N, C-alpha and C positions, 0 to 999 in steps of 0.2 A: 828190443825185448819183445818176446811173444807174450802179450798181456791183453786182457779183454776189458777190464773193468776200471773205471774211475770212481773212487768212493765219493758219494754225496755227503757233504759236510755242512754243518750249521755254525755260524759265527756267534760266539757268546763271550761275555765279558769276564775278566778275572783281575784280581789284585792280590798277588801272591808272592811268597818269598822262598819257599823250599818245595821240593817234590812232594813231601807229605802234606804241606799246606795246599799245594795245587790240587792234589787228589781230593782232599777233604773239602776244599772250597767248592768243588763241583758236586759235592754230595756223594762221592764214591767212597767205598772202602777198597783198599788194595790188599788182597789176599795172595799168598804164594804157596805153591806146592812144588814137588820135584817130580820130573818125568825123565827117566834115562839120564840122570845127573844134570839135566837142564832145569834151571829155575823158571817156573811158569808163573807169570803175573796174571791175576784175575781181578777185574774191576767189577764191583757189585754196586748197583744203583737201587736205592730203596726210597720209599716215601719218607720225607723228613718227619722225624719223630716216631717212625715205625720200623726203624732199622732192625729191631730185634723181635718184631711181631712175626709169628710163624706164618709163612706164606710159601707157595711153590716157587721154583726157579723157572725163569724164562731165559734160556740161553741162546744168545744171538751169535751166529757164525758169520763174520764179515767176509767180504769179497777178497780178491787178490790184491797184491802190492805189499811191499815191505814197509808199511807205514807205522810210525808210533801211534798209540791209541790217542794220546793227547798232544796236539800240535799248537804251540804257542806262537803268537804274532803280536809283538809289542805288548800292549795292555789288553789284548784280546786272545782268545784261543778258539780253536775249531772243536765242535762237539764230537764226542766219542761215537754216538749213534747217528745215523742219517735221519732219524725221526725224533720227535719229542717223546719222552718216556713217561710223561705225567700220568696219563690214563692207565698205562700198564702197571705203574708203580702201586696203584690202588690194590691190585690183586696179586702182584708178583714182586719178588726180588729179581732184578734184571742183571744178567751176567754177560760179560764179554771177555775173551781171552786174548792176550797180546800175541803178536807175531814172534816166532822163535828167534832169539838172539838179536832182537831189534829193541832199542830203548823204549821204555814205556812213555817217556815224555821227551820232546825235542822242540827247539825253536825252528820255525820254518826256514829261517835264514841258513840253517845248516843242512836242509833237505834238498834233494834233487827234484827232477820232474815228477809231477803228481804226488808231491810230498813223500817220496820214497827216501828211506834212510840209506846213506852211502858211507862206506868205510872211509874215515878221514885220511887214511894212508893211501889207499888204492883209488879212491873216488868211484868205486863200484859197489854194487850190492854185496854185503858181506857173504863170504863163502860159507860161514857158519849158518847163515840163514838158508842159502840155496841147498845145502846138504839136508836141511830139515823141511824144506818147502815141498812136501810130498803128501799125497792123499792119506796114506796109511799112517804117517807120522801124526797128522792132525787128528785122525779118527782115534788112534790109540791114546794120544795125549788127552784128548777131550773125554775119553772114557775115564781116565785117571782123574780128571777135574771133576766129573760128575760124582765119582765115588767120594772125592774130597768134600764137595759141597754138601752132599747128602748127610754128612756126619755133623753138620752145623746145627746147633740147637734151634735156630730160627728158620730152618728150612723144612717145609711140609713136603714129605716124600710121596704123598699120595698122587702127585701130579708133577710132570716135568714137560714143559713146552720147549721144543727145539725149533729154532727158526734159522734158516740160512738164505743168504742173498748171493746170487751170482756164483762165484767159485764156492762160496760158503754153502750154497744149496747142495752141491755134490757131497761136500763133507758131511752135512747134516743128514742127507739121504742114506749114505752108507753107515753113518753112526747109528741111525735109528734101527738098522738091521742088526747091529751088534749089541745094543743095550736094551734090555727089557724094562729099564727104568724110564725110558722115553715114552710118554703117553700121547703126545700130540706132535706132529711134524708140520712145519710151514716151509714149503719149497717155493722160493721166490726168484724169478728172473733167471732160472737155470736153463740149461739145454739138456733135455732128457736123453739125447743121443751123444752127448759128450763134447769135450772141449774142441776137438779138431773140427767137428761139424759147426760149432759156433764160430770158429775162426774162418772157415770157408764161407759161411753165410755172411759174416761181416764184410769180407773182402768182395764178395759178389755184388754187394750194394754200391760199391764205389767204382765198379768197372763202367767205362763209358763207351768203349768200342771193342772191336774184335781183334785188334792188332797190338796196341801199345799198353793196354791196361789189363794184363792177364793176372790180376792179383789172386783170384781164386785158384787159378792153375798153379801158382807158386806155392800155395798151401799144400797141394797134393805132392809137389816135389819135396816139401819139408816133411810131410807125413811119411814118405818113403824112407827118408833118412832116419826118422824117429823109429820106424818099425825095424830097421836094420840095426839100431843101437838103442833099444828101448830101456836098457839099464845104465846108459851113459849119464854120468853125473857132472859133466862139463857144463858150466854155466856161462861160458864166454859170450854167448848170444842171448842171454836172458835166462828164462826157465830152462832147467835141464831137460834132456830128452825123456828121462824117466818121469819127470813131473808131467810133461805133456802127455805121455802115453797113459799114465795112471788116471789122470783126469779125463782122458778121452774114452775110457771104458764107460759105456752108456749108463747113466744113472737110472734109466728105466729098469735096468736089471735089479737095482736095489728097491726102487719104489714098488714094483709089482709084488714084492715079497711081503710088504707091510700089511698088517691087519689093524693097526692103530688108525685113528682119524688123521687124514692128510689133507692139507689145504695147498693147492697149487695156484699161484697167482703170477701174472705176467702182463706186461704191456703189449698190446697188439701191434705196435710199431717197433718192438724189439726184433732184432734179426732172428732171434731164436723162437719167436712166436709160433711159426708153423710147426715146430717140433713139439711145443707144448700142446698145440691143437691136436697133433698126432697122438700124443700121450692121452689126451682126453678121449679121442676116438677109441683107443685101445682099452682104456679103463671101462668105458661104456660097453664095449664088446664083451669084456670079461665079466660084466655085471657086478663089479666091485662097488659096494655101497659105502665104503669108508673114505672115499675121496670126494672133495669139493673143489671146484675150479672157479677162479675169479679172474676174468679177462678184463683188463682196463683199456677200454677202447681209445685208440689214438695216442697212447702213451708209450714211451720208449723204455730202455733198460732200467733207468732209475726213476721211472714214473713221471717224467716231464713230457708235456706235449711237444710237438714239433712245429717249427716255424715254416713259412712257405718255402724256404730253401732247404728244408729237411734237417735243420739243426735243432737241438733241444732248446726250448724256451725256458730258461732258468728263472724267469719271473713268476712262473706258475708252479708252485711247490705242492706236490701231492703226497709226499712221504707220510705226513701225519694222518691223512685219510687212510692210507694203506695200513699203517700201524693200528689205527682204530678198527679197521675191518678185521685185522688179525685178532685183536682183543675180543670183538664181538663173536668171532668164530670160536675162540677158545672157551667162551662162556656158554 
């Protein structure tokens, strides 16, 4: 499967009996709306006791993969967000939207690699998901969700913070150009030149010689096929060609249009770091003063440092620091 991101998750405890109990035990509210006849699940995380206190929305667009938002493991479960939400909850109601046609909750024993949900009949990613796993589907669906959330009595519509990580950064960037309700954008660990450039960059890092490990070159061959069939919705090999093509349109095209405050953050050991540096150079050249950049020195795509062999050191967790930096920036 052509995929770039492994979601970072936090193990937390639960003692639950039903889906409703599971959701409430985590301190979430499960709201639903309809988009194109699809039921859209939204989880809202609020500070305990302040669920109906009027606050702005902080909407987080997660990365790729067909994962349930809540993943159970015996008497434990994996966290919905890759960071602690405690500090953000003081100022915001935090929202996240489920993947299309993927269960909201699942036991990890039923999931495939990287906690992806597989159709029990075919053992593959559901076709209903692949048909919707498209940039414009997510953008237009999220516009509908924003309209839905802003009608809630406890939502302060004077401010709306949109944060996207990895694939979610592309969704958030384009969404911010479509909605005047978005007041702040956080663009995290994205590739401003698009998905295909991220794929090429990632494969260049694992090449070891000139003959047998031509991984980067294979991505160019793949890209030629995508260009010749850019509307192809066949998901036999993972993401559809249309998904790859649409996510490969450079997000810099969206970012440069924005006049709202934008925070771009990335680890300098992420394969896409040079492209974020390039974005920074261009923004400075254009003298745009609505952008801030935060480069996390020595950290990778999910803000872990690297070991001596170049692998992420999962013992050092930086996501909470990153989320706190987001909060300080929005204030």
